[in-house]
VOGU-3710 file (C-alpha; in Angstrom, 3 decimals, decimal comma):
1> xxxxxxxxxx> -15,216/0,063/17,396  -18,908/0,841/17,112  -18,231/3,898/15,002  -16,180/1,841/12,584  -18,954/-0,766/12,439  -21,481/1,910/11,440  -19,190/3,326/8,744  -18,659/-0,243/7,456  -22,393/-0,928/7,257  -22,982/2,218/5,267
11> xxxxxxxxxx> -20,114/1,463/2,934  -21,189/-2,068/2,310  -24,771/-1,143/1,549  -23,902/1,675/-0,798  -21,231/-0,372/-2,531  -23,776/-3,135/-3,091  -25,842/-0,724/-5,177  -22,987/-0,219/-7,585  -23,665/-3,540/-9,185  -27,443/-3,482/-8,781
21> xxxxxxxxxx> -28,112/-1,208/-11,738  -28,158/-2,946/-15,104  -25,234/-2,001/-17,267  -26,854/-3,668/-20,158  -26,727/-7,184/-21,466  -24,719/-7,430/-24,700  -27,596/-9,327/-26,261  -30,226/-6,784/-25,364  -31,720/-5,837/-28,699  -33,522/-2,784/-27,400
31> xxxxxxxxxx> -30,288/-1,153/-26,308  -31,781/-0,357/-22,947  -30,314/-1,106/-19,553  -32,458/-2,910/-17,038  -32,378/-3,308/-13,319  -34,008/-5,662/-10,808  -33,286/-6,916/-7,330  -30,776/-9,768/-7,801  -29,649/-10,085/-4,199  -31,412/-13,347/-3,801
41> xxxxxxxxxx> -32,892/-12,335/-0,455  -36,228/-10,797/-1,476  -37,055/-12,325/-4,789  -37,368/-10,634/-8,183  -38,738/-7,121/-8,446  -40,275/-5,349/-11,358  -37,741/-4,756/-14,115  -37,036/-1,102/-14,910  -35,707/-0,559/-18,425  -33,935/2,591/-19,398
51> xxxxxxxxxx> -31,258/4,025/-21,686  -28,484/5,655/-19,643  -27,727/8,030/-22,537  -31,116/9,649/-21,969  -30,050/10,733/-18,490  -26,333/11,475/-18,907  -24,406/14,153/-20,726  -20,820/12,860/-20,952  -17,988/15,306/-20,649  -14,254/14,767/-21,061
61> xxxxxxxxxx> -13,783/11,708/-18,827  -10,260/10,828/-19,874  -7,287/12,644/-18,427  -8,999/13,520/-15,110  -6,608/15,264/-12,766  -6,504/13,842/-9,232  -4,268/14,698/-6,267  -4,003/12,406/-3,228  -1,703/11,891/-0,253  1,325/9,643/-0,034
71> xxxxxxxxxx> 0,678/5,962/0,775  4,314/5,113/1,461  4,986/3,290/4,701  7,668/5,017/6,751  9,763/3,805/9,668  7,719/6,008/11,938  4,554/4,279/10,725  6,032/0,887/11,571  7,165/2,107/14,989  3,710/3,605/15,837
81> xxxxxxxxxx> 2,005/0,378/14,778  4,341/-1,735/16,926  3,978/0,546/19,921  0,145/0,254/19,620  0,359/-3,535/19,436  2,771/-3,761/22,431  0,089/-2,264/24,706  -1,633/-5,642/24,540  1,464/-7,513/25,746  2,423/-6,100/29,153
91> xxxxxxxxxx> 5,473/-7,305/31,036  5,119/-8,703/34,573  8,015/-8,821/37,077  7,998/-10,962/40,222  7,873/-9,186/43,632  8,607/-10,287/47,201  5,149/-9,263/48,385  3,344/-12,205/50,089  -0,207/-10,999/50,766  -2,818/-9,945/48,161
101> xxxxxxxxxx> -4,184/-6,419/48,475  -6,640/-4,395/46,439  -4,910/-3,017/43,294  -2,314/-5,851/43,111  -1,586/-7,832/40,017  -1,631/-11,510/40,973  -0,560/-14,554/39,027  -3,103/-17,345/39,666  -4,204/-20,818/38,686  -7,936/-21,478/38,864
111> xxxxxxxxxx> -10,542/-24,051/38,057  -14,286/-23,435/38,050  -16,579/-26,348/38,821  -20,382/-26,659/38,794  -21,900/-29,633/40,623  -18,370/-30,974/41,024  -17,596/-30,905/37,330  -15,229/-28,395/35,687  -17,082/-26,237/33,107  -15,709/-24,955/29,792
121> xxxxxxxxxx> -13,853/-21,676/29,923  -13,421/-21,749/33,665  -9,897/-23,037/34,016  -6,507/-21,329/33,498  -2,918/-21,416/34,662  -0,527/-18,501/35,213  -3,267/-16,001/34,546  -2,621/-12,448/35,720  -5,533/-10,613/37,367  -5,701/-7,068/38,602
131> xxxxxxxxxx> -7,547/-7,041/41,931  -10,244/-4,391/41,762  -10,561/-4,380/37,983  -13,984/-6,148/38,120  -12,829/-8,390/35,289  -14,315/-11,478/36,964  -17,755/-12,087/38,470  -18,623/-10,468/41,792  -16,819/-12,021/44,715  -13,876/-13,499/42,787
141> xxxxxxxxxx> -11,454/-10,658/43,176  -12,589/-9,659/46,684  -12,214/-13,285/47,699  -8,458/-13,144/47,004  -7,757/-10,112/49,178  -5,727/-11,220/52,205  -4,702/-14,510/50,611  -1,011/-15,451/50,973  1,256/-16,340/48,068  1,195/-20,146/47,624
151> xxxxxxxxxx> -2,171/-20,441/49,416  -5,157/-22,208/47,825  -8,712/-21,007/48,382  -12,191/-22,098/47,326  -14,522/-19,305/46,229  -18,238/-20,148/46,393  -19,848/-17,830/43,867  -22,974/-17,345/41,731  -23,000/-16,234/38,127  -25,278/-13,248/37,329
161> xxxxxxxxxx> -28,789/-14,027/36,037  -28,066/-12,180/32,831  -24,710/-13,826/32,197  -23,983/-14,367/28,534  -23,526/-18,143/28,850  -27,057/-19,352/29,543  -25,823/-22,659/30,950  -24,093/-20,737/33,777  -26,444/-17,813/34,222  -27,663/-17,698/37,817
171> xxxxxxxxxx> -25,796/-20,907/38,651  -23,773/-21,583/41,865  -20,214/-22,632/41,210  -16,913/-23,096/43,088  -13,560/-21,668/41,889  -10,466/-23,468/43,154  -7,786/-20,775/43,109  -4,050/-20,872/43,796  -2,133/-17,576/44,240  1,219/-18,212/42,592
181> xxxxxxxxxx> 2,806/-14,796/43,077  2,182/-11,054/43,147  3,759/-9,185/40,200  4,398/-5,652/38,990  2,992/-4,668/35,590  4,837/-2,506/33,037  4,457/-1,870/29,302  7,019/-3,134/26,879  8,505/-0,408/24,757  9,687/-0,339/21,187
191> xxxxxxxxxx> 13,315/0,197/22,203  13,347/-2,431/24,928  11,639/-5,180/22,829  14,042/-8,067/22,139  13,968/-11,433/20,361  13,060/-13,323/23,562  9,999/-11,152/24,101  8,869/-11,479/20,479  9,340/-15,267/20,489  7,362/-15,550/23,761
201> xxxxxxxxxx> 4,432/-13,368/22,573  4,366/-13,324/18,801  5,349/-16,799/17,725  1,708/-17,768/17,057  1,677/-14,927/14,506  4,819/-16,286/12,856  7,377/-13,897/14,447  10,328/-15,084/16,517  12,702/-12,128/16,255  12,439/-8,365/16,372
211> xxxxxxxxxx> 13,453/-8,126/12,738  10,754/-10,572/11,687  8,155/-8,641/13,662  9,153/-5,324/12,158  9,183/-6,771/8,684  5,770/-8,370/9,154  4,238/-5,194/10,466  5,679/-3,208/7,483  4,236/-5,732/5,051  0,814/-5,535/6,680
221> xxxxxxxxxx> 0,826/-1,732/6,555  1,962/-1,769/2,941  -0,832/-4,156/2,004  -3,380/-2,056/3,896  -2,121/1,153/2,359  -2,198/-0,344/-1,101  -5,815/-1,337/-0,653  -6,698/2,092/0,705  -4,786/3,724/-2,141  -6,833/1,865/-4,696
231> xxxxxxxxxx> -10,131/2,645/-2,998  -9,357/6,332/-2,439  -7,961/6,710/-5,993  -11,188/5,315/-7,475  -13,271/7,480/-5,168  -11,315/10,600/-6,187  -11,618/9,733/-9,871  -15,378/9,290/-9,448  -15,626/12,726/-7,854  -13,825/14,303/-10,817
241> xxxxxxxxxx> -15,924/12,240/-13,204  -19,120/13,698/-11,751  -17,692/17,150/-12,215  -16,968/16,419/-15,898  -20,268/14,672/-16,642  -23,834/15,780/-15,983  -26,682/13,557/-14,772  -29,938/15,152/-15,944  -32,220/12,893/-13,899  -32,922/9,310/-12,844
251> xxxxxxxxxx> -35,160/6,700/-14,551  -38,661/6,693/-13,057  -38,999/4,350/-10,165  -35,305/3,470/-10,044  -34,422/5,531/-6,979  -37,277/4,126/-4,906  -36,349/0,577/-5,908  -32,708/1,093/-4,984  -33,577/2,768/-1,665  -35,653/-0,339/-0,840
261> xxxxxxxxxx> -32,753/-2,606/-1,761  -30,395/-0,439/0,277  -32,593/-0,666/3,341  -32,943/-4,418/2,918  -29,175/-4,901/2,818  -28,651/-2,408/5,630  -31,053/-4,230/7,946  -29,508/-7,571/7,003  -26,056/-6,308/7,892  -27,343/-5,046/11,214
271> xxxxxxxxxx> -28,948/-8,432/11,961  -25,548/-10,042/11,310  -24,201/-7,968/14,187  -27,221/-8,720/16,369  -28,604/-5,222/15,970  -31,790/-3,521/14,851  -32,249/-0,143/13,128  -33,225/1,507/16,394  -29,888/0,341/17,889  -28,040/1,926/15,016
281> xxxxxxxxxx> -29,957/5,189/15,323  -29,275/5,289/19,038  -25,576/4,679/18,612  -25,157/7,128/15,710  -27,272/9,840/17,375  -29,574/10,170/14,366  -33,345/10,337/14,130  -35,115/8,027/11,710  -36,000/11,026/9,538  -32,335/12,069/9,377
291> xxxxxxxxxx> -31,341/8,543/8,532  -33,876/8,338/5,680  -32,596/11,625/4,266  -29,003/10,366/4,449  -29,902/7,026/2,829  -31,682/8,838/-0,055  -28,619/11,077/-0,594  -26,271/8,087/-0,555  -28,393/6,047/-2,966  -28,872/9,014/-5,294
301> xxxxxxxxxx> -25,150/9,700/-5,397  -24,459/5,993/-6,121  -27,024/5,873/-8,960  -25,735/9,031/-10,587  -22,249/7,553/-10,661  -23,653/4,283/-12,010  -25,487/5,979/-14,887  -22,245/7,713/-15,911  -20,368/4,454/-15,783  -23,007/2,743/-17,955
311> xxxxxxxxxx> -22,834/5,494/-20,599  -19,054/5,333/-20,697  -19,107/1,560/-20,987  -21,335/1,820/-24,066  -19,360/4,658/-25,675  -16,041/2,783/-25,112  -17,576/-0,500/-26,123  -16,393/-2,114/-22,886  -17,928/-5,568/-22,617  -17,291/-8,866/-20,867
321> xxxxxxxxxx> -16,568/-12,091/-22,580  -17,493/-15,362/-20,870  -13,901/-16,555/-20,409  -12,812/-13,487/-18,459  -16,059/-13,557/-16,486  -15,360/-17,078/-15,383  -11,878/-16,043/-14,204  -13,395/-13,044/-12,377  -15,898/-15,246/-10,503  -13,113/-17,597/-9,402
331> xxxxxxxxxx> -11,088/-14,669/-8,082  -14,056/-13,255/-6,133  -14,742/-16,668/-4,600  -11,111/-16,933/-3,535  -10,639/-13,386/-2,341  -13,900/-13,089/-0,328  -14,097/-16,620/1,032  -17,248/-17,882/-0,723  -17,605/-21,638/-0,529  -18,125/-21,882/-4,294
341> xxxxxxxxxx> -19,217/-19,974/-7,379  -22,709/-21,351/-6,768  -22,725/-19,798/-3,282  -21,609/-16,438/-4,755  -24,336/-16,460/-7,373  -26,962/-17,679/-4,981  -26,361/-14,710/-2,703  -26,030/-11,998/-5,359  -27,281/-13,322/-8,685  -25,251/-13,681/-11,887
351> xxxxxxxxxx> -26,327/-10,397/-13,423  -25,334/-8,467/-10,325  -21,845/-10,029/-10,322  -21,529/-9,379/-14,028  -22,449/-5,718/-13,563  -19,918/-5,308/-10,770  -17,192/-6,741/-13,011  -18,131/-4,366/-15,823  -18,051/-1,454/-13,405  -14,596/-2,436/-12,336
361> xxxxxxxxxx> -13,387/-2,614/-15,918  -14,741/0,859/-16,663  -13,240/2,318/-13,487  -9,943/0,616/-14,341  -9,896/2,377/-17,701  -10,690/5,739/-16,081  -7,940/5,356/-13,473  -5,436/4,271/-16,119  -6,182/7,377/-18,239  -6,347/9,772/-15,256
371> xxxxxxxxxx> -3,480/12,119/-14,297  -2,928/11,132/-10,658  -0,442/12,809/-8,279  0,356/11,302/-4,895  1,715/13,913/-2,533  2,364/13,769/1,220  0,850/17,238/1,656  -2,590/15,806/1,196  -4,609/13,660/3,579  -4,538/10,315/1,827
381> xxxxxxxxxx> -1,561/9,101/3,802  -3,006/10,108/7,162  -6,356/8,561/6,419  -4,798/5,287/5,310  -2,357/5,168/8,154  -5,000/5,857/10,798  -7,410/3,214/9,525  -4,637/0,676/9,047  -3,277/1,268/12,523  -6,739/0,978/14,060
391> xxxxxxxxxx> -7,475/-2,332/12,409  -4,164/-3,851/13,423  -4,444/-2,569/16,956  -7,906/-4,014/17,316  -6,681/-7,276/16,000  -3,799/-7,307/18,489  -5,883/-6,386/21,519  -9,153/-8,137/20,718  -10,295/-10,492/23,557  -13,257/-12,796/23,795
401> xxxxxxxxxx> -15,207/-13,402/26,960  -14,589/-16,659/28,713  -16,551/-18,285/31,530  -14,668/-16,788/34,384  -16,912/-13,794/34,131  -14,453/-11,624/32,175  -15,998/-8,882/30,118  -15,458/-8,766/26,329  -13,044/-6,076/25,433  -14,390/-3,440/23,025
411> x> -13,073/-0,087/21,854
//
């Protein structure tokens, strides 16, 4: 999970740069592109004007030949996805055992109270707990060892001083617990799954039969693969584009400005996850010097691609009229959950959004004119399938911490 987070942060920050370089206003009489920080987070920076044609030698950018893997969803893909999801929905069978021992799975009802009042997150019915799993706070599981089925016990416990809920941290509480039964745990399998199991466990996701579940998983995988196909196709076309075109240098000061913007966005993204740069470096196993070298390489690569895109846009006379720009903004707001167009522009700035749109138009033209082959011998399918499966599995198994002292699940 943490590894995916780091990759996501890098991707978001680099992708943000793609629209940060000026692709040229149609009304710019000088014919020069310009760039400035339009993120809305740090204020305006010094404008850097340049002509992309001074830095780019365009080659044959139409008819680029690209080979990628297959993105077709197979029955085996669906089966693997379902099998991964089923791990989060174990099956419990009743036993005749009547006394709780270490290692047992027990079905319990419990209510946690503080000063005689039940607290939020401390109550549940028919909850299954593995004794010895240390899922609950110290003393809870040990306090159930030796308890008989049907017996009720009061557990006088104290939450840890560093407990995540500050209202309960270090506080004395009482858990009223009833042991309903002792059960055996087993994993549901793809072949044994039936309509009753799906209805009992997947109805909240809109599935009530096995066929509905399989169909839904297939549709999710197809949507995920289609998104991955588009992203990887554009990335592959960009690689070929950089082979066909030559970037002779970067406008003076532009790289430093974009590295500063990159770092600003990177740190903001880290803060959104409650992290700092030193946390990232520790998790990724990099030194700050190595990170800075990597950041410079990423930003340089992004800027070189951007300069090529700008030159192609001018040569092909690809522009944006106001009507299509209005439609594009509406689509971005809808697709990415912005509250309004105003919120979108407040965060990124109009020129930034306009540049991103122009970039997409140019890339669309390049992909349309490229010679693309999708072949299962390549790695595209495997990459898409692995990432899609991982996201779905995390979604199926993700758990939040409640106030019984359970730990948050994290891969």
